[in-house]
C-alpha positions as a printed NumPy array, in Angstrom:
array([[-18.934,   6.557, -14.434],
       [-15.706,   5.738, -11.828],
       [-16.215,   4.834,  -8.59 ],
       [-13.703,   7.287,  -6.002],
       [-11.348,   6.693,  -8.756],
       [-11.499,   2.312,  -8.965],
       [-11.509,   1.355, -12.156],
       [-12.13 ,  -2.842, -12.766],
       [ -9.83 ,  -4.437, -14.542],
       [ -9.31 ,  -7.781, -16.717],
       [ -6.297,  -9.731, -18.305],
       [ -7.71 , -12.195, -20.87 ],
       [ -5.865, -15.541, -21.914],
       [ -8.273, -17.037, -24.286],
       [ -7.955, -20.435, -26.159],
       [ -5.724, -19.675, -29.009],
       [ -6.216, -21.32 , -32.888],
       [ -2.827, -21.084, -34.496],
       [ -3.566, -19.04 , -37.953],
       [ -7.931, -18.895, -37.568],
       [ -9.159, -15.824, -36.504],
       [-12.863, -16.584, -37.122],
       [-12.126, -18.752, -33.822],
       [-10.183, -16.313, -32.151],
       [-12.685, -13.91 , -32.299],
       [-15.183, -16.226, -30.954],
       [-13.264, -17.401, -28.267],
       [-12.331, -13.363, -27.329],
       [-15.686, -12.375, -27.375],
       [-16.786, -15.222, -24.982],
       [-14.388, -13.545, -22.562],
       [-15.056, -10.243, -23.186],
       [-18.924, -10.514, -23.077],
       [-17.84 , -12.997, -19.463],
       [-15.83 ,  -9.244, -18.984],
       [-18.26 ,  -6.907, -19.743],
       [-21.125,  -8.581, -17.227],
       [-18.622,  -8.623, -14.454],
       [-18.174,  -4.992, -14.462],
       [-14.934,  -5.06 , -15.912],
       [-13.725,  -1.375, -17.505],
       [-10.307,  -1.755, -19.238],
       [ -9.774,  -5.652, -21.033],
       [ -6.972,  -6.84 , -22.352],
       [ -6.472,  -9.254, -24.88 ],
       [ -2.426, -11.055, -25.35 ],
       [ -0.82 , -10.008, -28.199],
       [ -1.592, -10.842, -31.751],
       [ -4.603, -13.292, -30.573],
       [ -6.466, -12.797, -33.802],
       [ -4.039, -14.566, -35.804],
       [ -1.435, -16.331, -32.776],
       [  1.329, -15.428, -31.847],
       [  3.536, -18.529, -33.956],
       [  2.087, -18.199, -37.092],
       [  5.591, -17.666, -38.641],
       [  5.641, -17.093, -42.223],
       [  2.343, -17.351, -42.263],
       [  2.033, -13.618, -41.567],
       [  3.304, -13.06 , -45.308],
       [  0.039, -14.538, -46.328],
       [ -2.811, -12.371, -47.038],
       [ -5.474, -14.726, -46.114],
       [ -4.597, -14.423, -42.643],
       [ -4.025, -10.573, -42.555],
       [ -7.268,  -9.597, -44.406],
       [ -8.88 , -12.638, -41.87 ],
       [ -7.534, -10.75 , -38.824],
       [ -9.14 ,  -7.524, -40.148],
       [-12.904,  -9.226, -40.482],
       [-12.294, -10.905, -37.259],
       [-11.624,  -7.361, -35.756],
       [-14.533,  -6.108, -37.216],
       [-17.605,  -8.741, -36.1  ],
       [-16.03 ,  -8.358, -32.598],
       [-16.081,  -4.588, -32.939],
       [-20.002,  -4.806, -34.196],
       [-20.526,  -7.579, -31.181],
       [-19.529,  -5.275, -28.725],
       [-21.076,  -1.645, -30.458],
       [-23.18 ,  -1.545, -27.014],
       [-20.707,  -2.313, -24.591],
       [-18.814,   0.734, -22.916],
       [-15.782,  -1.373, -21.64 ],
       [-12.484,  -0.439, -23.393],
       [-11.077,  -3.343, -24.1  ],
       [ -7.393,  -4.184, -26.359],
       [ -6.877,  -6.948, -28.694],
       [ -3.597,  -8.158, -30.38 ],
       [ -4.297,  -8.394, -34.241],
       [ -0.948,  -7.767, -37.456],
       [ -1.493,  -4.603, -39.497],
       [  0.   ,  -3.657, -42.831],
       [  0.677,   0.059, -43.855],
       [  2.28 ,   0.358, -47.256],
       [  5.145,  -2.428, -47.164],
       [  5.243,  -2.53 , -43.803],
       [  3.688,  -5.124, -41.306],
       [  3.093,  -4.079, -37.44 ],
       [  2.555,  -5.666, -34.47 ],
       [ -0.589,  -4.042, -32.998],
       [ -2.982,  -3.381, -30.084],
       [ -6.229,  -2.204, -31.402],
       [ -7.668,   0.105, -28.484],
       [-11.758,  -0.494, -28.882],
       [-14.656,   0.95 , -27.495],
       [-18.411,   1.299, -28.07 ],
       [-17.846,  -0.364, -31.913],
       [-14.877,   1.787, -32.615],
       [-11.192,   1.267, -33.145],
       [ -9.866,   4.079, -30.771],
       [ -6.43 ,   3.752, -32.105],
       [ -3.525,   1.47 , -33.399],
       [ -0.318,   1.119, -31.063],
       [  2.386,  -0.974, -32.872],
       [  4.996,  -3.017, -30.901],
       [  8.288,  -1.144, -30.68 ],
       [ 10.949,  -3.081, -30.115],
       [ 11.243,  -6.787, -31.609],
       [ 12.879,  -9.545, -30.348],
       [ 15.489, -11.34 , -32.651],
       [ 17.404, -13.792, -30.676],
       [ 17.125, -17.099, -29.443],
       [ 13.667, -18.536, -29.545],
       [ 12.075, -15.425, -31.367],
       [ 12.581, -14.408, -34.938],
       [  9.763, -11.206, -35.087],
       [ 12.197,  -9.24 , -37.615],
       [ 11.637, -11.751, -40.198],
       [  8.247, -10.888, -40.51 ],
       [  7.157,  -7.484, -38.843],
       [  8.774,  -3.543, -38.565],
       [  9.017,  -1.266, -35.512],
       [  6.195,   0.571, -34.868],
       [  9.145,   3.724, -33.448],
       [ 10.097,   5.299, -36.985],
       [  6.783,   4.082, -39.314],
       [  6.189,   7.511, -40.646],
       [  2.749,   7.174, -40.665],
       [  0.135,   8.692, -37.652],
       [ -2.985,   7.149, -39.069],
       [ -4.505,   3.738, -40.252],
       [ -7.644,   2.394, -42.229],
       [ -8.499,  -0.468, -40.371],
       [-12.299,  -2.593, -40.414],
       [-13.26 ,   0.668, -42.634],
       [-12.547,   3.489, -39.569],
       [ -9.647,   5.948, -40.284],
       [ -7.784,   6.296, -36.896],
       [ -4.761,   6.754, -34.957],
       [ -1.385,   4.911, -35.189],
       [  1.583,   5.285, -33.276],
       [  2.495,   5.797, -29.856],
       [ -0.556,   7.843, -27.826],
       [ -2.069,   8.245, -25.025],
       [ -5.741,   7.506, -23.99 ],
       [ -8.219,   9.308, -21.417],
       [-10.973,   7.576, -20.374],
       [-11.94 ,  10.02 , -17.549],
       [ -9.191,   9.598, -14.154],
       [ -7.735,   6.761, -15.916],
       [ -5.269,   7.386, -18.503],
       [ -3.785,   4.247, -20.487],
       [ -0.901,   3.395, -21.839],
       [ -0.125,   0.829, -23.86 ],
       [  3.05 ,  -1.578, -24.815],
       [  3.634,  -4.883, -26.432],
       [  5.339,  -7.948, -24.689],
       [  9.148,  -6.893, -25.523],
       [  8.449,  -3.582, -24.594],
       [  8.924,  -4.132, -20.906],
       [ 12.079,  -6.18 , -21.387],
       [ 14.194,  -3.217, -22.362],
       [ 16.27 ,  -1.218, -20.209],
       [ 13.412,   2.044, -20.799],
       [ 10.146,   1.066, -21.47 ],
       [  7.937,   2.912, -23.604],
       [  6.034,   2.842, -20.422],
       [  8.443,   4.499, -18.897],
       [  7.75 ,   7.244, -20.956],
       [  4.111,   6.991, -21.453],
       [  3.612,   7.741, -17.469],
       [  5.501,  10.162, -17.765],
       [  3.967,  11.832, -19.8  ],
       [  0.755,  11.221, -17.867],
       [ -0.36 ,   7.39 , -18.099],
       [ -1.369,   6.121, -14.573],
       [ -2.708,   2.103, -16.598],
       [ -0.141,   0.489, -18.523],
       [ -1.648,  -2.351, -20.85 ],
       [  0.858,  -4.721, -21.954],
       [ -0.339,  -7.449, -25.004],
       [  1.961, -10.362, -24.521],
       [  3.247, -13.578, -26.128],
       [  6.079, -14.58 , -23.841],
       [  6.705, -18.878, -23.909],
       [  7.801, -20.635, -21.049],
       [ 10.783, -21.491, -19.646],
       [ 12.215, -22.464, -16.412],
       [ 12.128, -19.639, -13.469],
       [ 10.699, -17.151, -16.218],
       [  6.964, -16.909, -14.303],
       [  8.719, -15.622, -11.253],
       [ 11.419, -13.188, -13.417],
       [  7.918, -12.177, -15.401],
       [  6.187, -11.19 , -12.371],
       [  9.025,  -9.029, -10.053],
       [  9.663,  -7.263, -13.455],
       [  5.85 ,  -6.447, -13.674],
       [  5.981,  -5.798, -10.305],
       [  9.143,  -3.268, -10.732],
       [  7.991,  -1.655, -13.762],
       [  4.477,  -0.497, -11.894],
       [  5.858,   0.705,  -9.046],
       [  9.054,   2.232, -10.791],
       [  5.69 ,   3.787, -12.882],
       [  4.086,   4.313,  -9.622],
       [  0.696,   3.144, -12.294],
       [ -1.063,   0.115, -12.526],
       [  0.055,  -2.572, -14.847],
       [ -2.308,  -5.48 , -16.79 ],
       [ -0.266,  -8.255, -18.645],
       [ -2.485, -10.493, -20.718],
       [  0.112, -13.243, -22.399],
       [ -0.823, -15.606, -24.962],
       [ -1.986, -19.473, -24.038],
       [ -1.969, -23.377, -24.277],
       [ -3.586, -23.185, -27.739],
       [ -0.298, -21.696, -29.299],
       [  2.024, -24.04 , -31.756],
       [  4.228, -26.242, -29.726],
       [  6.525, -26.875, -32.479],
       [  9.433, -24.996, -30.19 ],
       [  7.943, -23.143, -27.293],
       [  4.8  , -23.618, -24.736],
       [  3.004, -20.88 , -23.888],
       [  0.972, -20.491, -20.445],
       [ -1.892, -18.005, -20.537],
       [  0.27 , -15.959, -17.762],
       [ -1.834, -13.082, -16.827],
       [ -0.967, -10.184, -13.376],
       [ -2.644,  -7.208, -12.535],
       [  0.01 ,  -4.932, -10.288],
       [ -0.363,  -1.641,  -8.802],
       [  2.345,   0.471,  -7.93 ],
       [  4.3  ,  -2.515,  -6.997],
       [  1.947,  -4.914,  -5.952],
       [  0.697,  -8.048,  -7.399],
       [ -3.578,  -7.624,  -7.108],
       [ -4.677, -10.529,  -9.419],
       [ -2.391, -13.202, -11.209],
       [ -4.204, -16.435, -12.916],
       [ -3.23 , -20.175, -12.546],
       [ -1.139, -20.991, -15.564],
       [ -1.337, -23.594, -18.358],
       [ -5.364, -23.558, -18.369],
       [ -6.361, -25.954, -21.641],
       [ -9.918, -23.348, -21.81 ],
       [ -7.967, -20.453, -20.952],
       [ -8.103, -17.772, -18.407],
       [ -9.397, -14.876, -16.775],
       [ -8.464, -12.302, -14.006],
       [ -9.699,  -9.214, -12.755],
       [ -8.509,  -6.422, -10.848],
       [ -9.386,  -3.311,  -9.085],
       [ -7.176,  -0.495,  -9.961],
       [ -7.233,   2.841,  -7.53 ],
       [ -6.156,   5.629,  -9.702],
       [ -6.494,   8.402,  -7.081],
       [ -4.119,   6.682,  -5.084],
       [ -1.664,   6.494,  -7.519],
       [ -1.911,   9.928,  -8.014],
       [ -1.65 ,  11.06 ,  -4.684],
       [  1.646,   8.646,  -4.638],
       [  2.51 ,  10.655,  -7.562],
       [  2.15 ,  14.073,  -6.078],
       [  3.851,  13.216,  -3.288],
       [  6.795,  11.545,  -4.96 ],
       [  8.547,  15.217,  -6.352],
       [ 10.945,  13.05 ,  -8.019],
       [  8.307,  11.4  , -10.562],
       [  7.76 ,  15.02 , -11.81 ],
       [ 11.509,  15.744, -12.043],
       [ 12.161,  13.027, -14.032],
       [  9.491,  13.312, -16.124],
       [ 10.654,  17.113, -16.687],
       [ 14.455,  16.048, -17.18 ],
       [ 13.608,  13.744, -19.178],
       [ 11.293,  15.806, -21.598],
       [  8.601,  13.189, -21.326],
       [  6.272,  16.44 , -20.701],
       [  7.178,  18.378, -23.529],
       [  6.836,  15.409, -25.735],
       [  3.892,  15.774, -28.46 ],
       [  2.105,  12.394, -27.68 ],
       [ -1.887,  12.8  , -29.131],
       [ -4.282,  11.96 , -26.169],
       [ -7.674,  10.064, -27.227],
       [-10.096,  10.93 , -25.548],
       [-12.774,   8.036, -24.519],
       [-16.435,   7.433, -22.087],
       [-15.35 ,   6.936, -19.084],
       [-16.491,   3.301, -18.178],
       [-19.182,   2.743, -15.249],
       [-18.831,   0.721, -12.316],
       [-21.075,  -0.081,  -9.148],
       [-20.069,  -0.706,  -5.865],
       [-21.331,  -4.167,  -5.884],
       [-19.108,  -5.093,  -8.677],
       [-15.694,  -4.088,  -6.775],
       [-13.982,  -7.337,  -5.943],
       [-11.035,  -5.71 ,  -4.873],
       [-10.333,  -6.498,  -0.859],
       [ -8.644,  -3.857,   1.301],
       [ -6.761,  -4.687,   4.167],
       [ -8.608,  -3.567,   7.349],
       [ -4.503,  -3.842,   9.035],
       [ -3.024,  -2.119,   6.417],
       [  0.042,  -0.968,   8.402],
       [  0.016,  -5.105,   9.063],
       [  1.516,  -7.715,   6.446],
       [ -1.658, -10.184,   5.132],
       [  1.14 , -13.399,   5.661],
       [  2.948, -14.946,   9.068],
       [  6.1  , -15.122,   7.105],
       [  6.01 , -11.515,   5.995],
       [  4.955, -10.514,   9.789],
       [  7.8  , -12.161,  11.368],
       [ 10.29 , -10.024,   8.504],
       [  8.715,  -6.982,   8.814],
       [  8.529,  -6.987,  12.891],
       [ 12.372,  -8.001,  12.804],
       [ 12.977,  -5.016,  10.588],
       [ 10.96 ,  -2.607,  12.395],
       [ 12.612,  -3.837,  15.83 ],
       [ 16.275,  -2.832,  14.115],
       [ 15.341,   0.257,  13.039],
       [ 14.138,   0.894,  16.882],
       [ 17.082,  -0.532,  18.88 ],
       [ 19.766,   1.235,  15.753],
       [ 17.86 ,   4.182,  16.45 ],
       [ 18.048,   4.602,  19.675],
       [ 21.347,   2.929,  19.995],
       [ 22.565,   5.377,  17.885],
       [ 21.836,   8.369,  20.105],
       [ 23.316,   6.193,  23.462],
       [ 26.726,   6.412,  21.582],
       [ 26.196,   9.367,  19.435],
       [ 25.901,  11.317,  23.294],
       [ 28.396,   9.426,  25.045],
       [ 25.712,   8.021,  27.884],
       [ 25.161,   4.858,  28.826],
       [ 21.723,   4.729,  30.817],
       [ 18.377,   4.57 ,  29.402],
       [ 15.404,   5.055,  31.775],
       [ 11.999,   4.806,  31.057],
       [  8.412,   4.078,  32.543],
       [  7.277,   1.056,  33.137],
       [  3.575,   0.44 ,  33.14 ],
       [  3.006,  -3.155,  32.426],
       [  1.228,  -1.868,  29.492],
       [  1.72 ,  -2.135,  25.687],
       [  3.912,   0.81 ,  24.909],
       [  6.118,   0.645,  27.818],
       [  6.796,  -3.385,  27.397],
       [  7.936,  -2.324,  23.406],
       [ 10.041,   0.683,  24.781],
       [ 11.828,  -1.637,  27.11 ],
       [ 12.49 ,  -4.404,  24.469],
       [ 13.779,  -1.509,  22.199],
       [ 16.493,  -0.594,  25.174],
       [ 17.479,  -4.061,  26.434],
       [ 18.206,  -4.847,  22.551],
       [ 19.688,  -1.566,  21.938],
       [ 22.178,  -2.74 ,  24.996],
       [ 23.255,  -6.109,  23.108],
       [ 24.011,  -3.782,  20.649],
       [ 26.387,  -1.857,  22.142],
       [ 27.849,  -4.521,  24.435],
       [ 25.937,  -2.883,  27.503],
       [ 24.965,  -4.587,  30.413],
       [ 20.684,  -4.839,  30.721],
       [ 21.453,  -3.497,  34.156],
       [ 22.249,   0.048,  32.186],
       [ 18.453,   0.316,  32.008],
       [ 16.582,   1.812,  35.004],
       [ 13.107,   0.764,  34.52 ],
       [ 10.876,   2.461,  36.996],
       [  7.023,   1.83 ,  37.839],
       [  5.543,   4.512,  39.388],
       [  2.673,   3.335,  40.662],
       [ -0.732,   5.789,  40.864],
       [ -4.313,   6.327,  41.364],
       [ -5.183,   3.637,  38.212],
       [ -2.658,   0.942,  38.855],
       [ -3.978,  -2.231,  38.834],
       [ -2.059,  -5.394,  40.537],
       [ -2.198,  -6.814,  37.132],
       [  0.183,  -4.433,  34.963],
       [  2.059,  -3.924,  38.334],
       [  2.942,  -7.405,  38.669],
       [  3.445,  -7.856,  34.777],
       [  5.953,  -5.028,  34.753],
       [  8.052,  -5.813,  37.518],
       [  8.514,  -9.166,  36.19 ],
       [  9.478,  -7.81 ,  33.052],
       [ 11.835,  -5.446,  34.121],
       [ 13.727,  -8.803,  36.461],
       [ 13.457, -10.986,  33.342],
       [ 15.339,  -8.577,  31.284],
       [ 17.584,  -7.979,  33.934],
       [ 17.415,  -4.545,  34.312],
       [ 17.706,  -2.722,  37.389],
       [ 14.207,  -1.488,  38.995],
       [ 13.139,   1.377,  40.584],
       [  9.773,   2.154,  42.123],
       [  8.166,   5.276,  42.908],
       [  4.867,   6.029,  44.601],
       [  3.43 ,   9.305,  42.661],
       [  0.293,   9.696,  44.94 ],
       [  1.481,  11.708,  47.45 ],
       [  2.975,  14.099,  45.035],
       [ -0.12 ,  14.721,  43.147],
       [ -2.076,  14.637,  45.937],
       [ -0.31 ,  17.435,  47.231],
       [  0.252,  18.789,  43.764],
       [ -3.554,  19.145,  43.581],
       [ -3.933,  20.586,  46.607],
       [ -1.736,  23.723,  45.786],
       [ -3.587,  24.221,  42.351],
       [ -7.222,  23.83 ,  44.579],
       [ -7.837,  20.659,  42.668],
       [-10.552,  18.456,  44.44 ],
       [ -9.048,  14.737,  44.371],
       [-12.232,  13.256,  43.93 ],
       [-13.127,  14.766,  40.988],
       [-11.791,  12.376,  38.596],
       [-11.474,  14.996,  35.383],
       [ -8.657,  15.793,  33.024],
       [ -6.451,  17.539,  35.68 ],
       [ -6.756,  15.048,  37.445],
       [ -5.404,  12.967,  34.707],
       [ -2.838,  15.045,  33.641],
       [ -2.098,  15.665,  37.055],
       [ -0.577,  11.902,  37.292],
       [  0.741,  11.843,  33.662],
       [  3.478,  14.882,  34.067],
       [  4.36 ,  13.943,  37.529],
       [  5.53 ,  10.836,  36.123],
       [  7.473,  12.575,  33.127],
       [  8.69 ,  15.105,  35.935],
       [ 10.2  ,  12.731,  37.827],
       [ 11.72 ,  10.391,  34.741],
       [ 13.724,  13.48 ,  32.984],
       [ 15.246,  14.331,  36.464],
       [ 16.287,  10.584,  37.033],
       [ 17.667,  10.494,  33.729],
       [ 19.774,  13.554,  34.951],
       [ 20.579,  11.929,  37.811],
       [ 21.921,   8.834,  36.237],
       [ 23.261,  10.279,  33.255],
       [ 20.849,   8.797,  30.899],
       [ 18.291,   9.639,  28.516],
       [ 14.857,   8.873,  29.27 ],
       [ 12.75 ,   6.874,  26.599],
       [  9.75 ,   7.661,  25.289],
       [  7.272,   5.073,  24.826],
       [  4.146,   6.354,  22.928],
       [  3.052,   5.289,  19.839],
       [  2.151,   6.974,  16.314],
       [ -1.395,   6.561,  17.136],
       [ -1.906,   8.007,  20.386],
       [  0.223,  10.922,  18.149],
       [ -2.094,  11.304,  15.551],
       [ -5.469,  10.886,  17.886],
       [ -3.346,  13.494,  21.195],
       [ -3.924,  10.349,  23.296],
       [ -1.581,  12.185,  25.48 ],
       [ -0.357,  14.679,  28.027],
       [  0.91 ,  17.68 ,  26.5  ],
       [  4.651,  17.872,  28.313],
       [  3.427,  14.471,  29.716],
       [  4.129,  11.305,  28.478],
       [  4.121,  13.089,  25.175],
       [  7.503,  14.142,  25.796],
       [ 10.765,  11.929,  26.526],
       [ 14.646,  12.376,  25.398],
       [ 14.391,   9.549,  22.674],
       [ 10.955,   8.297,  21.693],
       [ 11.191,   4.765,  19.876],
       [  7.757,   4.155,  19.224],
       [  6.413,   6.871,  18.261],
       [  6.454,   5.877,  14.096],
       [  4.84 ,   2.834,  14.999],
       [  1.071,   2.522,  14.985],
       [ -0.73 ,   0.624,  17.945],
       [ -2.296,  -2.211,  15.811],
       [  1.556,  -3.112,  14.945],
       [  2.935,  -2.485,  18.622],
       [  0.621,  -5.596,  19.801],
       [  2.696,  -8.019,  16.618],
       [  6.175,  -6.425,  17.609],
       [  5.764,  -7.146,  21.123],
       [  4.39 , -10.742,  20.077],
       [  7.285, -11.39 ,  17.637],
       [  9.534, -10.775,  20.531],
       [  7.899, -13.069,  22.677],
       [  8.08 , -15.721,  20.022],
       [ 12.043, -15.35 ,  20.015],
       [ 12.208, -15.106,  23.798],
       [ 12.71 , -17.113,  26.371],
       [ 10.122, -19.105,  28.512],
       [  9.585, -16.643,  31.678],
       [ 10.255, -13.59 ,  29.666],
       [  7.525, -14.912,  26.794],
       [  4.787, -15.75 ,  29.654],
       [  5.126, -12.021,  30.829],
       [  4.581, -11.027,  27.603],
       [  1.954, -13.049,  26.655],
       [ -0.005, -11.995,  29.286],
       [  1.036,  -7.963,  28.109],
       [ -0.712,  -8.68 ,  24.942],
       [ -3.848, -10.206,  26.861],
       [ -4.305,  -6.977,  29.02 ],
       [ -6.637,  -3.828,  27.664],
       [ -5.043,  -1.068,  26.3  ],
       [ -5.584,   1.663,  29.08 ],
       [ -3.385,   4.535,  30.469],
       [ -4.617,   3.73 ,  33.67 ],
       [ -5.156,   7.488,  35.309],
       [ -8.808,   6.196,  36.868],
       [ -8.74 ,   4.433,  39.652],
       [-10.232,   0.466,  39.126],
       [-13.428,  -1.014,  39.543],
       [-14.607,  -2.674,  42.956],
       [-13.308,  -5.883,  41.834],
       [ -9.826,  -4.351,  41.233],
       [ -9.999,  -4.802,  37.129],
       [ -8.661,  -1.803,  34.771],
       [-11.751,   0.859,  34.748],
       [-10.665,   3.069,  32.054],
       [-10.4  ,   1.535,  28.879],
       [ -9.025,   3.768,  25.789],
       [-10.98 ,   2.31 ,  23.052],
       [-14.241,   2.92 ,  24.626],
       [-13.252,   6.909,  24.628],
       [-11.766,   7.489,  21.348],
       [-12.945,   4.464,  19.348],
       [-11.049,   1.372,  17.743],
       [ -7.594,   1.637,  17.216],
       [ -7.785,  -0.534,  14.417],
       [-10.154,   1.537,  12.767],
       [ -8.297,   4.816,  13.564],
       [ -5.553,   3.439,  11.929],
       [ -7.344,   2.678,   8.863],
       [ -8.424,   6.097,   8.758],
       [ -4.659,   7.326,   9.662],
       [ -3.138,   5.317,   6.83 ],
       [ -5.355,   6.148,   4.527],
       [ -5.37 ,   9.824,   5.002],
       [ -1.705,  10.562,   5.154],
       [ -0.625,   8.099,   2.606],
       [ -3.14 ,   9.023,  -0.152],
       [ -5.547,  12.194,   1.051],
       [ -8.649,  10.066,   0.098],
       [-12.151,  12.26 ,   0.959],
       [-14.443,  11.402,   3.597],
       [-16.179,   9.058,   1.413],
       [-14.062,   7.312,   0.142],
       [-12.104,   6.512,   3.412],
       [-15.611,   5.791,   4.467],
       [-16.456,   3.756,   1.262],
       [-12.825,   1.312,   1.926],
       [-13.651,   1.251,   5.619],
       [-16.837,  -0.092,   4.947],
       [-15.185,  -2.852,   2.786],
       [-12.384,  -3.426,   5.302],
       [-14.364,  -3.739,   8.518],
       [-17.779,  -5.168,   6.627],
       [-19.367,  -7.638,   9.079],
       [-17.753,  -5.995,  11.974],
       [-18.82 ,  -2.337,  11.439],
       [-21.609,  -0.452,  10.206],
       [-21.763,   2.611,   8.371],
       [-23.342,   4.278,  11.648],
       [-20.127,   3.85 ,  13.6  ],
       [-18.176,   4.292,  11.006],
       [-18.977,   7.558,  10.37 ],
       [-19.262,   8.329,  13.935],
       [-15.268,   7.246,  14.337],
       [-14.46 ,   9.19 ,  11.637],
       [-15.863,  12.306,  12.599],
       [-14.041,  11.646,  15.632],
       [-10.577,  10.743,  14.301],
       [-10.554,  13.826,  11.858],
       [-11.813,  15.733,  15.457],
       [ -9.086,  15.116,  17.172],
       [ -6.301,  14.787,  14.468],
       [ -6.491,  18.507,  13.742],
       [ -7.276,  19.59 ,  17.687],
       [ -3.866,  17.82 ,  18.197],
       [ -1.364,  18.966,  15.992],
       [  0.284,  21.323,  18.043],
       [  1.396,  18.34 ,  20.425],
       [  2.854,  16.829,  17.062],
       [  4.788,  19.816,  15.838],
       [  7.41 ,  19.286,  18.632],
       [  7.647,  15.443,  19.848],
       [ 11.213,  14.45 ,  20.237],
       [ 13.276,  12.865,  17.679],
       [ 12.116,   9.107,  16.878],
       [ 13.494,   6.694,  14.296],
       [ 10.718,   6.408,  11.275],
       [  9.975,   2.76 ,  10.584],
       [  7.465,   2.892,   8.123],
       [  5.507,   5.167,   5.049],
       [  3.591,   7.253,   7.458],
       [  4.848,   9.438,  10.73 ],
       [  3.956,  12.077,  12.089],
       [  7.53 ,  14.196,  12.599],
       [  7.443,  17.386,  11.703],
       [ 10.591,  16.3  ,  10.535],
       [ 10.209,  12.949,   8.918],
       [  7.032,  13.141,   7.157],
       [  4.19 ,  15.737,   8.434],
       [  4.066,  19.062,   8.553],
       [  0.765,  21.115,   8.888],
       [ -0.475,  24.466,  10.701],
       [ -1.445,  23.755,  14.25 ],
       [ -4.588,  26.066,  13.363],
       [ -5.656,  24.565,  10.197],
       [ -9.773,  24.353,  10.174],
       [-11.099,  20.707,   9.711],
       [-14.415,  21.752,   8.459],
       [-13.882,  20.663,   5.114],
       [-13.011,  16.908,   6.257],
       [-16.249,  16.636,   8.258],
       [-19.049,  17.345,   5.443]])
């Protein structure tokens, strides 16, 4: 069985010898054996590997065609005990025509033979001189290596993986066979290719594979012929790529004299989750007639996979790009979305002022930076931002001074309101002991601040800009009708792990004074500061001590909402992503906490203010997430 719908695949490009089926079978077996030992369940060899692609008029020779069939028979015998599925390019004669084919094999059997549909016959290509298109072959079976097997377009099912096959040129046409195959049910495509090299062709080919896997919401394995091909007029590099839904999982180093092999673990459950959420994918299948076409489905044995054989890396911070270059571009884009959204709300309402509560923490800092940028977009002065500090029982000197310094450096208007007297009076009114530091004690402060900010927005003809982020809304770490509420929430779809990077990005493009205060804010522990500081005046209430690490919860949130993974798979992915940092017991503990808090807090998310959606995950009931507030969580806590 596969593990959580993950299938280990390989793209192989062995050393090829032109017109020598026996030698090519030998190099193919060496790589197939290596792939099998590494736990690969699906291996793809290049187009016409057994003969080589550049045989030209030798394709009219019986010795070559019959030699390829004998070589395939030898490979089938040698791989009889392998459960791995493997595909090999071979020329196949049927009647008066020769077809450029892919033989799909497993456990010594040929499961099916898929012919190439589109034959290039332009520039350096001359395939129609030797081959016929398989589109209208007029036959449905072929006898090959002593086995009677299906011939033509078909799907191959191996457990949750449904395989479709196309060859080289097929993916370069406007409507590739893989598009139709995926609409009919394939979730992984294998492409056996012989793509020669030209200047800049490699980049275009990579983008083509990325785009096709993204449009088809599929895995895509591309294996091309290597340097052993004839260099009469063309040079081949052995380009190999494995993609998944628009992203490259693996890519080889080209021009390797001894050939190359790459592996990539494709998550089929993830792909199918994306398809189910994307209603247009199913509509396209219906409207194009792909679901009504009678495409044969061949059943094969599901290849197994052990956890230690999975070589895929999962990003522990899925909301954050892997490279600094991409990170900068992403932050610039998100910051622009946030500020444009706020600018639009201000211009639509005809208001020119923004009111923000500033604590000196990360979230309110980002909201203030967004507001400052929005004012620039509207050609309004920074003084139109009323930045309000509201010292409470837990406010520390560090956050307070950072708030004052940031407000001044940005040129916003400062207003300070000490909420402690009002909170003490309120606690007296409701009979709350001020020495009892419970949830009422904390929420009294949060609601008092929101009460003040709302009225200041009315008094100054502005709107209250919310500061809460996506992670807090997901975990319910906000006071209902307190910091949970605003007139426009600029951070509501930005996860906590990303807030830090956005502030860091703005710091990098700010003046020296602003950068200095932002860097200190980044170095301050995350806290709502609703409980008194310790005897040294330092922050005592640290959010992550109570609800768990935000990096874990953001990881859970991403995979839970994007793909709907079950608990055991989420735990498995987290163990892989945070290997060496958190053990199974810790991950299990905080995963249970995530589910409990997420399900208990839906009522807060059902009435959040408007906010700009910046990424693929949002908990707004208008932007991305609709869920009953009283859903039972027991199915997620087993």
